[in-house]
TIBAKOL-109249 format. One record per residue (C-alpha): x, y, z; residue number from 1; residue in one letter. Coordinates in nm, 3 decimals. Each point is the difference from the previous one (the first is absolute). Layout:
+---------+---------+---------+-----+---+
:    east :   north :      up :   k : r :
+---------+---------+---------+-----+---+
:       X :       Y :       Z : NUM : a :
...
+---------+---------+---------+-----+---+
! end
This chain:
+---------+---------+---------+-----+---+
:    east :   north :      up :   k : r :
+---------+---------+---------+-----+---+
:  -3.848 :  -2.501 :  -1.711 :   1 : x :
:   0.057 :  -0.365 :  -0.087 :   2 : x :
:   0.241 :  -0.127 :  -0.266 :   3 : x :
:  -0.260 :   0.003 :  -0.276 :   4 : x :
:  -0.110 :   0.355 :   0.077 :   5 : x :
:   0.360 :   0.117 :   0.007 :   6 : x :
:   0.082 :  -0.165 :  -0.332 :   7 : x :
:  -0.310 :   0.146 :  -0.164 :   8 : x :
:   0.092 :   0.346 :   0.131 :   9 : x :
:   0.354 :  -0.039 :  -0.136 :  10 : x :
:  -0.107 :  -0.119 :  -0.346 :  11 : x :
:   0.139 :   0.184 :  -0.301 :  12 : x :
:  -0.111 :  -0.006 :  -0.359 :  13 : x :
:   0.253 :  -0.149 :  -0.240 :  14 : x :
:   0.033 :  -0.095 :  -0.366 :  15 : x :
:   0.085 :  -0.365 :  -0.062 :  16 : x :
:   0.207 :  -0.062 :  -0.313 :  17 : x :
:  -0.020 :  -0.319 :  -0.203 :  18 : x :
:   0.316 :  -0.010 :  -0.213 :  19 : x :
:  -0.021 :  -0.271 :  -0.265 :  20 : x :
:  -0.057 :  -0.064 :  -0.372 :  21 : x :
:   0.172 :   0.167 :  -0.292 :  22 : x :
:  -0.079 :   0.361 :  -0.075 :  23 : x :
:   0.012 :   0.195 :  -0.327 :  24 : x :
:   0.140 :   0.350 :  -0.005 :  25 : x :
:  -0.222 :   0.302 :   0.050 :  26 : x :
:   0.137 :   0.345 :   0.080 :  27 : x :
:  -0.055 :   0.095 :   0.362 :  28 : x :
:  -0.170 :  -0.324 :   0.100 :  29 : x :
:   0.030 :  -0.175 :   0.335 :  30 : x :
:   0.243 :  -0.293 :  -0.032 :  31 : x :
:   0.299 :  -0.185 :   0.140 :  32 : x :
:   0.329 :   0.001 :  -0.187 :  33 : x :
:   0.070 :   0.076 :  -0.361 :  34 : x :
:   0.142 :   0.339 :  -0.092 :  35 : x :
:  -0.127 :   0.291 :   0.210 :  36 : x :
:  -0.189 :   0.300 :  -0.132 :  37 : x :
:   0.189 :   0.316 :   0.093 :  38 : x :
:   0.053 :   0.362 :  -0.114 :  39 : x :
:   0.250 :   0.058 :  -0.282 :  40 : x :
:   0.247 :   0.160 :   0.241 :  41 : x :
:  -0.016 :  -0.287 :   0.249 :  42 : x :
:   0.331 :  -0.109 :   0.148 :  43 : x :
:  -0.003 :  -0.371 :   0.085 :  44 : x :
:   0.072 :  -0.039 :   0.374 :  45 : x :
:   0.317 :  -0.169 :   0.115 :  46 : x :
:   0.135 :  -0.123 :   0.333 :  47 : x :
:   0.365 :  -0.001 :   0.105 :  48 : x :
:   0.096 :  -0.265 :   0.251 :  49 : x :
:   0.188 :  -0.325 :   0.033 :  50 : x :
:  -0.107 :  -0.274 :  -0.240 :  51 : x :
:   0.015 :  -0.374 :   0.068 :  52 : x :
:   0.361 :  -0.002 :  -0.120 :  53 : x :
:   0.073 :   0.258 :   0.275 :  54 : x :
:   0.076 :   0.276 :  -0.249 :  55 : x :
:  -0.135 :   0.348 :   0.057 :  56 : x :
:  -0.174 :   0.096 :  -0.321 :  57 : x :
:  -0.298 :   0.189 :  -0.135 :  58 : x :
:  -0.275 :  -0.206 :  -0.160 :  59 : x :
:  -0.349 :   0.072 :  -0.139 :  60 : x :
:  -0.305 :  -0.080 :   0.207 :  61 : x :
:  -0.249 :  -0.256 :  -0.128 :  62 : x :
:  -0.337 :   0.126 :  -0.111 :  63 : x :
:  -0.262 :  -0.189 :   0.201 :  64 : x :
:  -0.345 :   0.137 :  -0.071 :  65 : x :
:  -0.206 :   0.301 :  -0.092 :  66 : x :
:  -0.353 :   0.095 :   0.100 :  67 : x :
:  -0.241 :   0.219 :  -0.193 :  68 : x :
:  -0.138 :   0.211 :   0.284 :  69 : x :
:  -0.333 :   0.067 :  -0.173 :  70 : x :
:  -0.051 :  -0.375 :  -0.053 :  71 : x :
:   0.100 :  -0.081 :   0.358 :  72 : x :
:  -0.201 :   0.280 :   0.164 :  73 : x :
:  -0.327 :  -0.196 :  -0.016 :  74 : x :
:   0.156 :  -0.257 :   0.235 :  75 : x :
:   0.151 :   0.265 :   0.228 :  76 : x :
:  -0.293 :   0.031 :   0.241 :  77 : x :
:   0.161 :   0.276 :   0.207 :  78 : x :
:   0.133 :   0.189 :  -0.304 :  79 : x :
:   0.352 :   0.006 :   0.140 :  80 : x :
:   0.192 :  -0.041 :  -0.325 :  81 : x :
:   0.016 :   0.258 :  -0.278 :  82 : x :
:  -0.310 :  -0.004 :  -0.222 :  83 : x :
:   0.194 :   0.053 :  -0.322 :  84 : x :
:   0.340 :  -0.074 :  -0.145 :  85 : x :
:   0.225 :  -0.303 :   0.024 :  86 : x :
:   0.169 :  -0.141 :   0.311 :  87 : x :
:   0.316 :  -0.199 :  -0.079 :  88 : x :
:   0.218 :  -0.220 :   0.222 :  89 : x :
:   0.368 :  -0.095 :  -0.042 :  90 : x :
:   0.231 :  -0.219 :   0.213 :  91 : x :
:   0.355 :  -0.132 :  -0.015 :  92 : x :
:  -0.082 :  -0.370 :  -0.037 :  93 : x :
:   0.358 :  -0.131 :  -0.033 :  94 : x :
:   0.121 :   0.029 :   0.361 :  95 : x :
:  -0.348 :   0.080 :   0.140 :  96 : x :
:   0.075 :   0.245 :   0.282 :  97 : x :
:  -0.197 :  -0.064 :   0.319 :  98 : x :
:  -0.050 :   0.360 :   0.110 :  99 : x :
:   0.147 :  -0.015 :   0.351 : 100 : x :
:   0.305 :   0.201 :  -0.105 : 101 : x :
:  -0.020 :   0.375 :  -0.081 : 102 : x :
:   0.238 :  -0.075 :  -0.288 : 103 : x :
:  -0.287 :  -0.192 :  -0.164 : 104 : x :
:  -0.156 :   0.335 :  -0.087 : 105 : x :
:  -0.048 :   0.005 :  -0.376 : 106 : x :
:  -0.027 :  -0.378 :  -0.042 : 107 : x :
:  -0.370 :   0.059 :  -0.073 : 108 : x :
:  -0.169 :   0.294 :  -0.169 : 109 : x :
:  -0.360 :   0.103 :  -0.059 : 110 : x :
:  -0.108 :   0.250 :  -0.263 : 111 : x :
:  -0.330 :   0.174 :  -0.063 : 112 : x :
:  -0.041 :   0.126 :  -0.355 : 113 : x :
:  -0.298 :   0.236 :   0.001 : 114 : x :
:  -0.075 :   0.021 :  -0.374 : 115 : x :
:  -0.022 :  -0.337 :  -0.173 : 116 : x :
:  -0.042 :   0.167 :  -0.342 : 117 : x :
:   0.363 :   0.118 :   0.026 : 118 : x :
:   0.138 :  -0.349 :   0.065 : 119 : x :
:   0.145 :  -0.256 :  -0.239 : 120 : x :
:   0.146 :  -0.348 :   0.029 : 121 : x :
:   0.360 :   0.021 :   0.120 : 122 : x :
:   0.281 :  -0.231 :  -0.109 : 123 : x :
:   0.201 :  -0.189 :   0.260 : 124 : x :
:   0.349 :   0.140 :   0.074 : 125 : x :
:   0.267 :  -0.154 :  -0.221 : 126 : x :
:   0.194 :  -0.123 :   0.304 : 127 : x :
:  -0.301 :  -0.181 :   0.151 : 128 : x :
:   0.035 :  -0.378 :  -0.001 : 129 : x :
:  -0.283 :  -0.211 :  -0.142 : 130 : x :
:  -0.071 :  -0.159 :   0.339 : 131 : x :
:  -0.134 :   0.337 :   0.118 : 132 : x :
:  -0.229 :   0.063 :  -0.297 : 133 : x :
:  -0.326 :  -0.151 :   0.117 : 134 : x :
:  -0.281 :  -0.124 :  -0.227 : 135 : x :
:  -0.318 :   0.202 :  -0.029 : 136 : x :
:  -0.270 :  -0.155 :   0.223 : 137 : x :
:  -0.361 :   0.098 :   0.058 : 138 : x :
:  -0.111 :   0.145 :   0.334 : 139 : x :
:  -0.361 :  -0.038 :   0.111 : 140 : x :
:  -0.116 :   0.206 :   0.297 : 141 : x :
:  -0.275 :  -0.053 :   0.255 : 142 : x :
:  -0.083 :   0.187 :   0.319 : 143 : x :
:  -0.034 :  -0.155 :   0.344 : 144 : x :
:   0.053 :   0.068 :   0.367 : 145 : x :
:   0.329 :  -0.089 :   0.167 : 146 : x :
:   0.081 :  -0.060 :   0.364 : 147 : x :
:   0.329 :   0.020 :   0.191 : 148 : x :
:   0.217 :  -0.309 :   0.023 : 149 : x :
:   0.059 :  -0.134 :   0.350 : 150 : x :
:   0.337 :   0.179 :   0.025 : 151 : x :
:  -0.151 :   0.345 :  -0.054 : 152 : x :
:  -0.306 :  -0.080 :   0.210 : 153 : x :
:   0.206 :  -0.137 :   0.290 : 154 : x :
:   0.203 :   0.323 :   0.020 : 155 : x :
:  -0.326 :   0.189 :   0.059 : 156 : x :
:  -0.167 :  -0.258 :   0.225 : 157 : x :
:   0.273 :  -0.214 :   0.159 : 158 : x :
:  -0.235 :  -0.162 :   0.253 : 159 : x :
:  -0.239 :  -0.151 :  -0.255 : 160 : x :
:   0.006 :  -0.372 :  -0.074 : 161 : x :
:   0.163 :  -0.101 :  -0.329 : 162 : x :
:  -0.219 :  -0.310 :  -0.047 : 163 : x :
:  -0.315 :   0.210 :   0.025 : 164 : x :
:   0.152 :   0.256 :  -0.235 : 165 : x :
:   0.080 :  -0.263 :  -0.264 : 166 : x :
:  -0.352 :  -0.142 :   0.022 : 167 : x :
:  -0.169 :   0.339 :  -0.041 : 168 : x :
:   0.250 :   0.118 :  -0.263 : 169 : x :
:  -0.062 :  -0.313 :  -0.205 : 170 : x :
:  -0.378 :   0.051 :   0.020 : 171 : x :
:   0.024 :   0.365 :  -0.105 : 172 : x :
:   0.233 :  -0.067 :  -0.290 : 173 : x :
:  -0.163 :  -0.329 :  -0.101 : 174 : x :
:   0.348 :  -0.146 :  -0.010 : 175 : x :
:   0.154 :  -0.311 :   0.155 : 176 : x :
:   0.292 :   0.131 :   0.205 : 177 : x :
:   0.188 :  -0.320 :  -0.077 : 178 : x :
:  -0.027 :   0.060 :  -0.376 : 179 : x :
:   0.137 :   0.348 :  -0.084 : 180 : x :
:  -0.100 :   0.134 :  -0.340 : 181 : x :
:   0.203 :   0.201 :  -0.245 : 182 : x :
:  -0.035 :   0.356 :   0.120 : 183 : x :
:   0.092 :   0.291 :  -0.225 : 184 : x :
:  -0.190 :   0.316 :   0.081 : 185 : x :
:  -0.023 :   0.377 :   0.006 : 186 : x :
:  -0.077 :   0.167 :   0.335 : 187 : x :
:  -0.150 :  -0.177 :   0.302 : 188 : x :
:   0.179 :  -0.191 :   0.275 : 189 : x :
:   0.323 :  -0.180 :  -0.097 : 190 : x :
:   0.022 :  -0.376 :   0.004 : 191 : x :
:   0.280 :  -0.012 :   0.258 : 192 : x :
:   0.252 :  -0.287 :  -0.022 : 193 : x :
:   0.251 :   0.103 :   0.268 : 194 : x :
:  -0.043 :   0.317 :   0.203 : 195 : x :
:  -0.216 :   0.312 :  -0.013 : 196 : x :
:   0.144 :   0.250 :  -0.247 : 197 : x :
:  -0.148 :   0.340 :   0.083 : 198 : x :
:   0.259 :   0.086 :   0.265 : 199 : x :
:   0.278 :  -0.145 :  -0.213 : 200 : x :
:  -0.089 :   0.219 :  -0.297 : 201 : x :
:  -0.017 :   0.305 :   0.223 : 202 : x :
:   0.342 :  -0.054 :   0.157 : 203 : x :
:   0.207 :  -0.130 :  -0.290 : 204 : x :
:  -0.127 :   0.279 :  -0.227 : 205 : x :
:   0.142 :   0.241 :   0.260 : 206 : x :
:   0.342 :  -0.159 :  -0.039 : 207 : x :
:   0.012 :  -0.263 :   0.277 : 208 : x :
:   0.146 :  -0.341 :  -0.083 : 209 : x :
:  -0.233 :  -0.276 :   0.121 : 210 : x :
:   0.181 :  -0.315 :  -0.111 : 211 : x :
:   0.095 :  -0.108 :   0.351 : 212 : x :
:  -0.070 :   0.070 :   0.367 : 213 : x :
:   0.298 :   0.235 :   0.021 : 214 : x :
:  -0.156 :   0.223 :  -0.266 : 215 : x :
:  -0.330 :   0.015 :   0.187 : 216 : x :
:   0.180 :   0.085 :   0.326 : 217 : x :
:   0.159 :   0.308 :  -0.155 : 218 : x :
:  -0.335 :   0.167 :  -0.074 : 219 : x :
:  -0.067 :   0.294 :   0.237 : 220 : x :
:  -0.279 :  -0.078 :   0.247 : 221 : x :
:  -0.221 :   0.288 :  -0.110 : 222 : x :
:   0.027 :  -0.101 :  -0.367 : 223 : x :
:  -0.076 :  -0.363 :   0.082 : 224 : x :
:  -0.296 :   0.097 :   0.219 : 225 : x :
:  -0.154 :   0.218 :  -0.270 : 226 : x :
:   0.031 :  -0.282 :  -0.252 : 227 : x :
:  -0.153 :  -0.253 :   0.239 : 228 : x :
:  -0.292 :   0.228 :   0.080 : 229 : x :
:  -0.083 :   0.150 :  -0.339 : 230 : x :
:   0.163 :  -0.182 :  -0.294 : 231 : x :
:  -0.301 :  -0.230 :  -0.046 : 232 : x :
:  -0.225 :   0.303 :  -0.034 : 233 : x :
:   0.235 :   0.197 :  -0.227 : 234 : x :
:   0.114 :  -0.272 :  -0.245 : 235 : x :
:  -0.212 :  -0.193 :  -0.248 : 236 : x :
:   0.056 :  -0.300 :  -0.225 : 237 : x :
:  -0.002 :   0.116 :  -0.361 : 238 : x :
:   0.080 :  -0.321 :  -0.191 : 239 : x :
:   0.072 :  -0.358 :   0.103 : 240 : x :
:   0.134 :  -0.244 :  -0.256 : 241 : x :
:  -0.003 :  -0.376 :   0.052 : 242 : x :
:   0.140 :  -0.275 :  -0.222 : 243 : x :
:  -0.085 :   0.049 :  -0.368 : 244 : x :
:  -0.023 :  -0.310 :  -0.220 : 245 : x :
:  -0.104 :  -0.030 :  -0.362 : 246 : x :
:   0.096 :  -0.285 :  -0.234 : 247 : x :
:   0.377 :  -0.043 :   0.048 : 248 : x :
:   0.046 :   0.337 :   0.173 : 249 : x :
:   0.031 :   0.025 :   0.379 : 250 : x :
:   0.085 :   0.298 :   0.217 : 251 : x :
:   0.066 :  -0.078 :   0.367 : 252 : x :
:   0.132 :   0.221 :   0.278 : 253 : x :
:   0.237 :  -0.191 :   0.226 : 254 : x :
:  -0.162 :  -0.325 :   0.114 : 255 : x :
:  -0.367 :   0.044 :  -0.104 : 256 : x :
:  -0.006 :   0.357 :   0.130 : 257 : x :
:  -0.165 :   0.333 :  -0.077 : 258 : x :
:   0.125 :   0.348 :  -0.070 : 259 : x :
:  -0.189 :   0.290 :   0.153 : 260 : x :
:   0.001 :   0.363 :  -0.113 : 261 : x :
:  -0.092 :   0.231 :   0.290 : 262 : x :
:  -0.067 :   0.374 :   0.001 : 263 : x :
:  -0.118 :   0.246 :   0.264 : 264 : x :
:  -0.360 :   0.115 :  -0.030 : 265 : x :
:   0.124 :   0.357 :  -0.027 : 266 : x :
:   0.234 :  -0.079 :  -0.290 : 267 : x :
:  -0.271 :  -0.200 :  -0.175 : 268 : x :
:  -0.243 :   0.288 :   0.036 : 269 : x :
:   0.260 :   0.237 :  -0.144 : 270 : x :
:   0.094 :  -0.255 :  -0.272 : 271 : x :
:   0.362 :  -0.012 :   0.113 : 272 : x :
:   0.065 :  -0.351 :  -0.126 : 273 : x :
:   0.377 :   0.054 :   0.015 : 274 : x :
:  -0.034 :  -0.054 :   0.375 : 275 : x :
:  -0.117 :  -0.361 :  -0.007 : 276 : x :
:   0.199 :  -0.261 :   0.191 : 277 : x :
:   0.030 :  -0.365 :  -0.095 : 278 : x :
:   0.016 :  -0.299 :   0.236 : 279 : x :
:   0.059 :  -0.365 :  -0.100 : 280 : x :
:  -0.114 :  -0.283 :   0.226 : 281 : x :
:   0.010 :  -0.374 :  -0.061 : 282 : x :
:  -0.026 :  -0.334 :   0.180 : 283 : x :
+---------+---------+---------+-----+---+
! end
């Protein structure tokens, strides 16, 4: 197979998200920010870790976005996501954990509320600072095909030429590789900024610290081999969030980065959204 044939075979359906313009409140609607819709017994998630002032303290996660699964399902070509209910994403946006440390567990949470009729708008926690209460912004969805970035592709086909890859990739995506576009999405291939993340998610979620070469060297060979050989097939991108800008509001991760929520295909199938793992990458 040539590069084009390989890329076409590797293509995945994804849902592109256009996050802009003010939004008015509607119970259970797809949107970014605002106050989330949750059950009456919902406990707002918190994360305990060191803050920027180097103090260990517990703080509420920021509500990022919610997706009405019935609304989104028409863009979900492979019908991977739930067909009903509400999928909600939270993240600790103060210190913005990177996800290479097992202690980052809990810095991001995903909830699936099955019955929207039992939800209501939830007030922010009293201790939450205003900087972490985001404005309500409209999300428009469209479906498209996505292709692996060079980093993921090169791990599978290390002998292929990167110049040819970029040329074919640009043709398939109708995108100038020199002019990256804002890329928030559900499902599909991640827009990789640094390194491939499938193996990283697999290992750090098992408790291995991956913040330096010493951490990687401590991973048992059989565990590392299994991750290298199968993590890409077992893990899937659930949600990727890029920079969000609207009027005077801006949300950025690191230096023009993305955050990525990953989940195993098995856990997604069984709707075990507690088992997602978050990675942050930036330039």
